[in-house]
N, C-alpha and C positions, 0 to 999 in steps of 0.2 A: 234194250237194243241200242235207244237216243243217249240212254246213260253211260253204252259203255263206248259210244263212240266217240262223247266229249273226253271220255278218260284217255281215250287212245292218241286224239287231238290233243292232246292238253300233255301228253308225254312226249311226241312224236314236236311239239311245239318246244319244249324244255328238257331237255335228255338230263341237262348236268344237274337235275333235281332229282333224279334217280341217284345219283350217286354220292354219299356222303364224303364231307371231307377230311386229311389226312389231317393227324393231329403233331406235334413236334413237341415235345417237353424238353425244357432246358433245366439244366442245373449249373451250377456256378460253383467256381470252386475253393479252398481252404480259406476263410479268413475275409473271406467275400461276401455280395449281396448279388439279387437279384438285378441289381443297377449296373453292374459291372456287362451284361447279357442283353441290355436295351436295345442296341444299335442291330445286335444278329437277332432280337424276338420283332422289331421294326422291320428288317427286311424279310424276315422270313413270312410275316404279313402278309407282307403287298405282294409277298409271292403267289398267294393262295392258303396257305397254311393254316390252321386253330394254332397257338400257340399259346404254352402255360408258361411263364417266365416263375419257374416254384426257389422258394428261400427256405432255407433250412439255418439250423445254430450249428453249422460246421465245425467247432470250438468245441462244444458239450459231450460227444458223444463219441461211443466207438462206431464202425464205421456200417457193421452190418444194422449198426439198429437205425443209424442216422438212413442207410439205405429204405428200409425198411418203411418207416414215416415216413419218408420227403414221395421216393416212387408212389408206394400204395394209397397216399392221398393223393398226388397227383391222377393217376391213371382212376382215380373217384371220381373227379372233379367229372361235371355235367356236361361240359362243352369235350371233353375228352372223351368221356365217354361214347358220344354221338360219333364219333371219328370211327370210319372204316381201318384205318390204320393209323398205330400211333408209333413214330421216331423219337430219337432223343437226340442232341447235340449237346457235349458236355465241355467244363473245361476243369483240366486238373483232376482231383479229388474228386469230383463229380461222375467223372467216366468210371474209377471204380465202385465207386455207389449203384454203376448201373449192371456191371460185373458181378457186384456180391449178391443184388435183387435176383436176376435172372440165374443166376448158379443154382437157384435151388427152385426155381419159378419158372414156367412157360406160360404165355399169353399169348394166345393167336393172331393177335391185331398188330404184336410185336415186329416193327419195321425197321427201317434203317438206322445206325447209328455213326454220329460223328463224333470223336472225343478230338478235345484241342489237347495237344500239351500234355500228357496222360502220364501220371508216375506208373506206368502200366508194370514194369519191374521193378518199382520202388526209385528211391534216390540216393545218391552215397551223401548227401548233404543229413539226410538225417543217421546214416551212420555216422557219419565225425562229429554233429554237436547237435544230434535231437534228444542227448540223454544232460543239455543244459538246461538248468530249470527255466531260463528265460523261455527260451526255445520250449524245452516243452510244456510252459504258458497260454505259449503264443498258438501252438499247432491243435491243443487238444490232444485227448485221449484217439483221433483217429488220425492226426497228421502225425504223430508216434507210430503209429503201424507203418509207416509209408517206407523205410528201410531196404534193401537188397538182400537178403538174408532170404535164408528158405525158407521161414518160418514168418518171414512179414507176411501179410495180410495179399498183397496182390502177387505172390509170387505161391500162393497157397487156393488162389481161386482156381487156376485150372485152365485152359483152351478158351478160349472166348467162340461161344456157343449162339454167336448171334451175326446178322453180316454188318462189318463196322472196318467204319474206314480212319482212319489217323492224321492228322494233322500236325506237324510240330513246329517247333522253331531253333535254332541255330545262332539265336542275334541274344547275347546279354548286356543285363544293366545292372546285375550282379554281380561284382567283379570276386567280391569274397568267393560265395555259393562256385561261381565258375573254375575258382585254383582248386578245389574240395572235386569238383567232377570229371573225369577224365574225359578227352576226348571233348568233341564238340557238343553246345548246350545250349538250353536258351534261359540260363541262368537260376533254373530250378531242378531241371531233370533234363540229363544228356538226350542227346539224338537216341542211341541206341536203344536205351532202356524206355523210351515212349509209346514204341512199340511190343507185340505178344503174338503166341501163337492165336492162330483165327484167324488175324489181320486181315482183310479183303484187300484193302488198298491204302497206299501211305509216302506221304509226300513231307519233305524236310522244303518250310519258307524259310524267308529272313527275317523274321517276326520275332518278336519276347515274350517267354510265358506271361508276363502281369497282362499285356497287351494282346496277343493271336486274336481275343473274338470281337476287338475292334475293326482288324485288317477287311481291308476290301477285298481284298484277295480272297484271304481265309473264308469270309464270308461266301465268295461267288462259290467256292470251291464245295464248300459244305453242303451250297446247294443244289450242287450239280451229283454228288454223290448223295444226295436225299432223294431226286429223280432218277439218275441214273446205274447205281451202283458201283462207279466209282467216279476217281477224281478226272479234271479232265488231264490233258497231256500236256508235259510243262514245258513252260514257254519259253 
């Protein structure tokens, strides 16, 4: 009886010990490294999340293989396995990896996904110059799957089947790509093609594709979606 009272008092005094922390897996974009997501990772950790900032060889293989390897290994990390819920924050290609992985798998711990500048309907840049030898070499197999045609990988993945928010940009520092892309764009992907069926919330901010993940407003909105399932009202 005394032992029971001691345990009960302990739980009442430290209720947070009862709840496992929530985790966030970060996936960088094509030709990038985990260093590009460092600011995002640090802010998420300071906000109380367990963070796994994943590195993967984005130029070496096809999307489905990269997804299986990167996400499969991340979900088996001890600190992530101990989490009650696992969210994802992705940049560019990373969002397509998440779609590919969970198209054929389910995980009861899967929480919310925030995609930053994802080519959810592909990019016209790949349509126009993806066949160039230098571009094919730079992008690797995965990058060359990101066209806008019906047989391009993003357009074969179907409706997004998890709670997803998309943040994208309408500012470009790559005027050559922007000449190829119709409408507003971030230098890589048009604002129109960044979203997809099944996206729960969507915002366009005045940011560029390469640096969207470092933007203070983007980081704030990312955390808001992870906590609430929506972005904040536009200012």
